[in-house]
C-alpha positions in Angstrom: -3.4 16.6 19.2 -4.8 16.5 22.8 -4.0 13.5 24.9 -7.0 11.3 25.7 -7.8 7.9 27.2 -7.0 5.0 24.9 -9.4 5.2 22.0 -9.6 4.7 18.2 -7.3 7.1 16.4 -8.3 8.6 13.1 -6.9 6.5 10.3 -4.8 9.4 9.1 -3.2 9.8 12.6 -0.6 7.2 11.8 2.9 7.0 10.3 4.4 3.8 8.9 7.7 2.2 9.6 9.1 -1.1 8.2 12.0 -3.3 7.2 10.8 -4.6 3.8 9.4 -7.7 5.5 6.6 -6.2 7.5 5.4 -2.8 8.6 4.0 -1.1 11.8 1.6 1.8 12.2 2.6 4.4 14.8 0.0 6.8 16.1 0.4 10.5 17.0 0.1 9.3 20.7 3.2 7.1 20.2 1.4 3.8 20.1 2.0 1.0 17.6 -1.6 -0.1 17.0 -1.1 -2.4 14.0 1.6 -4.8 13.0 1.8 -8.2 11.4 4.8 -10.4 12.4 7.0 -11.7 10.9 5.6 -10.9 7.4 3.2 -8.5 5.8 0.6 -11.3 5.4 1.3 -13.0 8.8 -1.3 -12.7 11.7 -1.1 -9.6 13.8 0.6 -9.2 17.1 -0.8 -5.6 17.5 -4.3 -4.9 16.2 -5.8 -2.3 18.6 -6.6 -0.4 15.4 -9.3 -3.1 14.8 -10.2 -3.7 18.4 -9.1 -1.2 21.0 -9.8 -3.5 23.9 -8.2 -6.8 22.9 -6.2 -6.2 19.7 -2.9 -5.5 21.4 -0.6 -2.5 21.2 2.9 -1.2 22.0 2.8 2.3 23.6 5.3 4.9 24.8 3.4 7.5 26.8 5.0 10.6 28.3 3.3 11.6 31.5 2.9 15.3 30.6 -0.8 16.0 31.4 -2.4 17.6 28.4 -0.1 17.7 25.4 0.0 18.2 21.6 2.0 15.9 19.3 3.5 16.1 15.9 5.1 13.6 13.6 7.8 13.9 10.9 10.1 11.6 9.0 13.9 12.1 8.9 14.1 13.3 5.3 14.9 10.5 2.7 14.2 7.7 5.2 11.4 5.7 6.9 12.6 6.8 10.4 9.6 8.4 12.2 9.8 11.0 14.9 6.9 11.7 17.2 7.2 14.8 19.4 5.1 15.7 22.4 4.7 19.3 23.6 3.3 20.4 27.0 3.8 23.0 29.7 6.1 20.5 31.5 8.4 20.0 28.6 9.1 18.4 25.2 9.6 14.7 24.6 10.6 12.9 21.4 10.1 9.3 20.3 12.1 7.9 17.3 10.8 4.7 15.7 12.3 2.6 13.0 13.0 -0.9 11.9 16.6 -1.7 10.9 17.1 -3.0 7.3 18.8 -6.4 7.3 20.4 -8.3 4.4 18.0 -11.0 3.2 20.7 -13.7 3.5 21.3 -13.0 7.2 19.4 -15.1 9.8 17.8 -12.1 11.5 14.3 -11.3 12.6 12.1 -8.2 12.3 13.0 -5.6 15.0 11.4 -2.4 16.2 13.7 0.1 17.8 12.1 2.9 19.9 14.4 5.7 21.1 12.8 7.8 23.8 14.3 11.2 24.7 13.5 14.1 27.1 14.2 17.2 25.0 13.2 19.8 27.6 12.4 19.1 31.3 12.4 16.0 33.4 9.7 13.6 32.1 8.2 10.4 33.3 7.4 7.8 30.6 5.3 4.7 30.7 6.0 1.9 28.2 3.4 -0.9 27.7 4.1 -3.8 25.3 0.9 -5.9 25.0 1.2 -8.3 22.2 -1.8 -10.4 21.2 -0.8 -13.3 18.9 -2.6 -14.7 15.9 -5.1 -11.9 15.3 -5.6 -11.6 19.1 -7.0 -15.2 19.1 -4.1 -17.0 20.9 -3.1 -17.0 24.5 0.5 -16.3 25.4 3.1 -16.7 28.1 5.6 -14.1 29.3 8.8 -14.6 31.1 10.8 -11.8 32.7 14.6 -12.3 32.8 15.7 -9.6 35.2 19.4 -10.2 34.8 19.2 -9.5 31.1 16.4 -7.0 31.5 14.5 -9.0 29.0 10.9 -10.2 28.5 10.1 -13.2 26.3 6.6 -13.6 24.9 5.5 -17.0 23.6 2.5 -17.8 21.5 1.0 -20.9 23.3 -0.7 -22.1 20.1 2.5 -21.7 18.0 5.6 -22.3 20.0 7.8 -21.2 17.1 6.5 -17.6 17.3 8.2 -15.6 20.1 8.9 -12.0 20.8 11.8 -10.6 22.8 11.5 -7.2 24.5 14.7 -5.6 25.8 15.5 -2.1 27.2 18.1 0.0 28.9 15.5 0.8 31.6 14.0 -1.7 34.1 11.3 -3.9 32.7 8.4 -5.5 34.6 5.6 -7.9 33.9 1.9 -6.9 34.4 -0.7 -9.5 33.5 1.7 -11.1 30.9 2.5 -7.7 29.3 5.8 -5.9 29.3 5.9 -2.7 31.2 8.3 0.0 32.2 8.0 3.3 34.1 11.0 5.6 34.4 12.1 9.3 34.5 14.4 10.8 32.0 16.1 14.0 32.9 16.5 16.7 30.4 18.6 15.5 27.3 18.6 11.8 28.6 17.6 9.0 26.3 16.3 5.4 26.8 15.8 2.6 24.3 13.2 -0.2 24.0 13.5 -2.9 21.4 11.1 -5.6 20.3 12.0 -8.3 17.9 10.4 -11.5 16.6 12.5 -14.6 17.2 12.1 -18.2 16.2 12.3 -21.0 18.8 15.1 -22.6 16.8 16.9 -19.3 16.1 20.7 -20.0 16.1 22.0 -16.5 15.7 23.3 -14.7 18.8 21.0 -12.0 20.1 22.3 -8.5 19.9 22.2 -6.5 23.1 20.5 -3.2 23.7 23.8 -1.2 23.2 24.0 -2.4 19.6 20.5 -1.0 18.8 21.1 2.1 20.8 24.3 3.1 19.0 24.7 1.2 15.7 21.4 0.6 13.9 20.1 4.2 13.7 22.9 5.5 11.4 23.0 2.3 9.5 19.3 2.6 8.8 19.6 6.2 7.7 22.5 5.3 5.4 20.6 2.4 3.7 17.5 4.4 3.1 19.4 7.4 1.7 21.5 5.1 -0.5 18.2 3.7 -1.9 16.6 7.1 -2.5 19.9 8.2 -4.1 19.3 5.7 -6.9 16.3 7.8 -8.2 16.9 9.4 -11.6 14.0 11.8 -11.2 14.8 15.5 -11.2 11.9 17.8 -11.4 8.9 19.4 -9.7 7.4 17.8 -6.5 10.5 15.7 -5.8 9.9 15.6 -2.1 6.3 14.4 -2.5 7.5 11.8 -5.1 10.3 10.6 -2.8 7.9 10.1 0.1 5.5 8.2 -2.0 8.4 6.1 -3.4 9.6 5.3 0.1 6.0 4.3 1.0 5.8 1.9 -2.0 9.2 0.5 -1.0 8.0 -0.2 2.5 5.2 -2.3 0.9 7.6 -4.3 -1.2 9.1 -7.6 0.0 12.9 -7.6 -0.3 12.9 -11.3 0.1 10.5 -12.2 -2.7 10.2 -9.0 -4.9 6.4 -8.9 -4.6 4.5 -5.8 -3.3 1.3 -5.7 -1.2 -1.6 -3.5 -2.0 -1.8 -1.9 1.4 -0.4 -2.4 4.9 -3.6 -3.3 6.6 -6.8 -5.3 6.6 -10.3 -4.5 7.9 -10.1 -0.7 7.8 -13.6 0.3 6.7 -14.5 2.1 3.5 -17.6 3.3 5.3 -17.6 3.8 9.1 -19.8 1.2 10.6 -20.2 -0.5 7.3 -19.3 -3.9 5.9 -16.8 -2.9 3.1 -13.8 -4.1 5.1 -11.3 -6.0 3.1 -7.8 -7.5 3.4 -5.2 -5.8 1.2 -2.0 -7.6 2.5 -1.6 -9.5 -0.7 0.1 -9.0 -4.1 -2.5 -8.1 -6.8 -0.9 -8.5 -10.2 -2.5 -5.2 -11.2 -1.3 -3.1 -8.3 2.1 -4.7 -8.3 2.6 -4.1 -12.0 1.6 -0.4 -11.6 4.0 -0.1 -8.7 6.8 -1.5 -10.8 5.9 0.9 -13.6 6.4 3.8 -11.1 9.7 2.3 -9.9 10.9 2.0 -13.5 10.0 5.6 -14.3 11.9 6.8 -11.2 15.0 4.6 -12.0 14.5 2.0 -9.2 15.4 -0.9 -11.5 16.4 -3.4 -8.8 12.8 -3.6 -7.5 11.5 -4.1 -11.1 14.1 -6.8 -11.7 13.1 -8.7 -8.5 9.5 -8.5 -9.4 10.2 -9.8 -12.9 11.8 -12.9 -11.3 8.8 -13.3 -9.0 6.2 -13.0 -11.8 8.1 -15.3 -14.2 8.0 -18.1 -11.7 4.2 -17.7 -11.5 3.8 -17.5 -15.3 5.7 -20.7 -15.7 3.3 -22.7 -13.6 -0.2 -21.9 -15.0 -2.7 -19.3 -15.9 -2.2 -16.2 -13.7 -4.5 -15.7 -10.7 -5.6 -12.2 -9.7 -3.7 -12.1 -6.4 -1.1 -14.1 -4.4 0.6 -14.2 -1.0 3.9 -12.4 -1.0 5.8 -15.7 -1.5 3.8 -16.6 -4.6 1.5 -19.1 -2.9 -2.2 -18.9 -3.5 -4.3 -16.7 -1.2 -6.5 -18.6 1.3 -10.2 -18.1 1.3 -11.8 -15.2 3.1 -12.9 -15.6 6.7 -14.4 -13.3 9.3 -12.8 -12.6 12.7 -16.1 -12.3 14.5 -14.5 -11.8 17.9 -12.8 -8.5 16.9 -14.9 -5.3 17.4 -13.7 -3.7 14.2 -12.5 -0.1 13.7 -15.2 2.0 15.4 -17.5 -1.0 15.3 -17.1 -1.6 11.5 -17.8 -5.2 11.0 -17.1 -7.8 9.8 -13.3 -7.9 10.1 -12.1 -10.1 7.3 -8.8 -11.8 6.6 -8.0 -13.4 3.2 -9.8 -12.1 0.1 -12.5 -13.8 -1.9 -11.4 -11.9 -5.0 -8.6 -14.4 -5.3 -10.9 -16.7 -7.2 -12.5 -13.9 -9.3 -12.0 -13.6 -13.0 -10.5 -10.3 -13.9 -9.1 -9.9 -17.4 -7.4 -6.5 -16.9 -4.4 -7.9 -15.1 -2.7 -9.0 -18.4 -2.7 -5.4 -19.6 -1.1 -3.9 -16.5 1.5 -6.6 -16.4 2.5 -6.7 -20.0 2.6 -2.9 -20.1 5.1 -2.9 -17.3 7.2 -5.7 -18.9 7.2 -3.5 -22.1 8.6 -0.5 -20.2 11.2 -2.8 -18.5 12.3 -4.2 -21.8 12.4 -0.8 -23.5 13.9 1.4 -20.8 16.1 -0.9 -18.7 17.0 -4.4 -19.7 16.0 -6.7 -22.6 13.9 -9.6 -21.5 15.1 -13.1 -22.3 13.5 -15.3 -24.9 12.6 -17.8 -22.1 10.6 -15.0 -20.4 9.0 -14.1 -23.8 7.7 -17.6 -24.1 6.0 -17.3 -20.7 4.5 -13.9 -21.8 3.2 -15.5 -25.0 1.2 -18.0 -22.9 -0.4 -15.1 -21.0 -1.2 -13.3 -24.3 -2.9 -16.4 -25.6 -5.2 -16.3 -22.5 -6.2 -12.8 -23.7 -6.7 -14.0 -27.2 -9.0 -16.8 -25.9 -10.9 -14.9 -23.2 -11.1 -11.2 -24.1 -14.8 -11.3 -25.0 -15.8 -12.8 -21.7 -17.5 -10.9 -18.9 -15.6 -10.5 -15.6 -15.7 -8.9 -12.2 -13.6 -5.8 -13.3 -11.0 -3.7 -11.6 -13.3 -2.9 -8.7 -13.9 -6.6 -8.0 -17.7 -6.4 -8.2 -19.1 -9.1 -6.1 -22.4 -9.0 -8.0 -22.8 -10.4 -11.5 -20.0 -10.4 -14.1 -20.2 -7.9 -16.9 -18.2 -6.7 -19.9 -16.4 -3.9 -18.2 -14.7 -1.1 -20.2 -11.6 -1.2 -18.1 -11.1 -4.9 -18.6 -11.6 -4.6 -22.3 -9.2 -1.7 -22.4 -6.5 -3.6 -20.7 -7.0 -6.6 -23.0 -6.2 -4.1 -25.8 -3.1 -2.9 -23.9 -1.9 -6.5 -23.4 -2.1 -7.2 -27.1 -0.6 -3.8 -28.2 2.4 -4.0 -25.8 3.0 -7.7 -26.5 3.2 -6.9 -30.3 5.5 -3.9 -29.6 7.8 -6.1 -27.5 7.9 -8.8 -30.2 8.6 -6.4 -33.0 11.2 -4.4 -31.0 13.1 -7.7 -30.2 12.2 -9.6 -33.4 10.7 -12.3 -31.3 8.5 -14.9 -33.1 4.8 -14.4 -32.7 1.6 -15.0 -34.7 1.6 -11.6 -36.3 -1.6 -11.7 -38.2 -3.7 -13.2 -35.4 -2.4 -10.9 -32.7 -2.8 -7.8 -34.8 -6.3 -8.8 -35.8 -7.3 -9.4 -32.2 -5.8 -6.1 -31.1 -7.8 -4.3 -33.8 -11.0 -6.1 -33.0 -10.7 -5.1 -29.4 -10.1 -1.5 -30.4 -13.2 -1.4 -32.6 -15.3 -3.1 -29.9 -14.3 -0.5 -27.3 -14.6 2.5 -29.6 -18.1 1.6 -30.9 -19.8 -0.7 -28.5 -18.9 1.0 -25.2 -19.9 4.4 -26.5 -23.2 5.7 -25.3 -24.5 8.4 -27.6 -27.2 9.5 -25.3 -24.9 10.6 -22.5 -21.9 11.3 -24.8 -19.3 9.1 -23.1 -17.7 5.7 -23.0 -19.6 3.9 -20.2 -18.7 1.6 -17.4 -19.7 -1.6 -19.1 -21.4 -2.6 -22.3 -25.0 -1.4 -22.2 -24.5 0.9 -19.1 -25.8 4.4 -18.8 -23.2 5.6 -16.3 -19.5 6.4 -16.4 -16.6 4.9 -14.4 -13.4 6.7 -13.2 -11.3 3.8 -14.7 -12.1 5.3 -18.1 -9.5 8.0 -17.2 -6.9 5.4 -18.1 -7.9 5.5 -21.8 -5.6 8.4 -22.7 -3.1 7.4 -20.0 -2.6 4.0 -21.7 -2.4 5.7 -25.2 -5.6 4.0 -26.4 -7.0 7.4 -27.4 -5.4 10.8 -27.9 -6.4 13.2 -25.1 -7.7 15.6 -27.6 -10.1 13.1 -29.3 -13.6 14.6 -29.4 -15.1 11.5 -27.9 -12.6 11.6 -25.1 -13.2 15.3 -24.3 -16.9 14.5 -24.1 -16.3 11.6 -21.8 -14.2 13.8 -19.6 -17.1 16.3 -19.3 -19.4 13.5 -18.2 -16.9 12.2 -15.6 -16.5 15.8 -14.5 -20.3 16.2 -14.1 -21.2 12.8 -12.6 -18.2 11.8 -10.5 -16.2 14.9 -9.5 -16.5 17.0 -6.4 -13.8 19.7 -6.9 -10.7 17.5 -6.9 -12.4 14.5 -5.3 -13.5 11.7 -7.7 -15.9 8.8 -7.1 -14.9 5.6 -8.8 -18.6 5.1 -9.8 -22.0 6.1 -8.4 -23.3 2.9 -6.9 -26.6 4.4 -5.9 -27.6 4.9 -9.5 -27.5 1.2 -10.5 -26.4 -0.8 -7.5 -23.6 -2.2 -9.6 -21.5 -3.7 -6.8 -24.3 -5.4 -4.8 -22.9 -4.1 -1.5 -24.7 -2.0 1.1 -23.6 1.5 2.1 -22.1 4.5 0.5 -18.4 4.9 0.0 -16.0 7.8 -0.2 -14.1 9.3 -3.1 -11.2 7.3 -4.4 -7.8 9.0 -4.0 -6.2 7.2 -6.9 -9.0 8.3 -9.2 -8.4 11.9 -8.3 -4.7 11.5 -9.4 -5.9 9.8 -12.6 -8.1 12.7 -13.3 -5.3 15.2 -12.7 -3.0 13.3 -15.0 -5.7 13.2 -17.7 -6.1 17.0 -17.3 -2.3 17.4 -17.9 -2.4 15.3 -21.0 -5.3 17.2 -22.3 -3.2 20.4 -22.1 -5.1 21.8 -19.1 -1.8 22.2 -17.3 -2.7 25.1 -15.1 -5.8 23.4 -13.9 -3.8 20.1 -13.4 -1.3 21.9 -11.2 -3.9 23.6 -9.1 -5.9 20.3 -8.7 -2.7 18.4 -7.8 -1.7 20.9 -5.1 -5.3 20.9 -3.7 -5.3 17.1 -3.7 -2.0 16.9 -1.8 -3.7 19.0 0.9 -5.8 15.9 1.7 -2.8 13.8 2.6 -2.1 13.2 6.2 0.5 15.1 8.2 3.2 12.8 6.7 2.1 12.9 3.1 0.4 9.5 3.3 -2.9 8.5 1.8 -5.4 5.8 2.5 -7.7 4.4 -0.2 -10.6 6.8 0.2 -11.8 10.1 1.7 -15.1 10.3 3.5 -17.7 13.1 3.9 -15.5 15.1 6.2 -12.3 14.5 4.3 -11.4 11.8 6.7 -9.2 8.9 5.5 -11.1 5.6 4.9 -10.0 2.2 3.7 -6.7 0.4 4.1 -3.7 2.5 4.9 -1.4 3.5 3.3 -2.5 2.3 -0.1 0.1 1.6 -2.8 -2.3 2.4 -5.7 -2.9 6.0 -4.4 0.8 6.7 -4.1 1.8 5.3 -7.4 -1.0 7.3 -9.1 0.4 10.4 -7.3 3.8 9.7 -8.7 2.5 9.2 -12.2 0.4 12.4 -12.1 3.3 14.5 -10.7 5.6 13.2 -13.4 3.1 14.0 -16.1 2.7 17.5 -14.8 6.5 17.9 -14.6 6.8 16.7 -18.3 4.2 19.2 -19.4 5.7 22.1 -17.4 9.2 21.3 -18.9 7.7 21.5 -22.4 6.8 25.1 -21.6 
């Protein structure tokens, strides 16, 4: 892309790096424009993606006049290369975060390796942290002897950053700065790490990061990728999506966040701007389902430990912080401009207190797969699961806010009712497979009652489809999960009819709307939204299950064409095919994996 003055990049113009504690977004211009430190759900230190003037950034800029840039990952890793091409030469920036053992007293670190591939090139490095969502003032101290800058959050003295380099550093208005020339084939390194005030471990010097961590990080990523048991079509796409899901997973706690960012708009200039840096039970369970199908059992085991501690306390909430604590209330950061003036910028999520019954189905389905395909669950865990099933028995007839977290009135949503059926069905299967005690007659009666309620009472004869909620006249893309969860055979006449209605009402080629809000104003929010990427992959998987394998393959390959240059997806696509919503989104990538694996299964049967 052409070099311009600092401005908002397109959402899809970013790659992601991380260390399983936090992540950073690196743009095609070599700037880190979003990062939370030291955890996924911590305040930002870089947020120019949400406010280009005051959000903070960490840029590496080759002084090459007009240039084009490209990005790629080292295969099988989360190490990102950004290359710059101009008449004056070629430059390369390598970005990664070393993976550290959880038990070691280390802090998140970004390593930036800068190289002049062809020609002698001048580089400018600008490290401009803005602590606490750009709300806090900071101090900066330059230690010339160590070629080191220490940044301190004035409001929170325990939060500090250390910038080191093997080129001279300067201070400019409390920002770290460097300007230097690299001759052809020369390299330089700049490293930023978060450190605690009472940190007792000795700091590594720049030589350690320049020579040791790169190959260590490659080895660790490839060792992890090598655990995959998947062998089939689309393996590279599946691997990249699996790495993306892994980057959103906490190695310390076993939880997984829904997306790396907050405040990225679903509509440019609109108010649909949410914080996704939390662990939704639904999204996390689906992610673990994908990991289990691919053979990444350690992640599923860690998640089971995390969720069991929550189940032992009380009735499950919808979402949690990554450490299992409850999510704080939603608040607006009114001083931030928002991505391309999309306001308000929110942190926290009001959905934390919503009633959403579907989470039991996604969770217990994943536990069922874990118990069946990997490791038998303990009786102690089973007693915790029984408590959650009893919540379904008691509450399944209630209205709720649904999978889309409708902020309008509660309704009896099809998807919530479907997942209540899944919860009962899978819990019964677990109990019978393991001969666990359970109230057989009651649970089977509830399961059957839910089935009949869905089959008859959510069916709208006038439109010929199962509808979004009881009494509705419109369809919802979440109905696509009906055959995917084995509620209905994909060749059932009523299902084929529902597919035709979804096809007519929600589909634009391979792009699928989750619902058409303009018809009934179901969500109570202003503004249009884009098509939902995960719904497109649900649709493709449903096609494959219906036996439309050639159409499923064509649709899948067309949908992949909407990914960004690195194979990453945000939540939605806008009118021009631009990425919208938080980025990258776990739900989209796990739906991609599921669709690809279903296509592979159907092709193998041929």
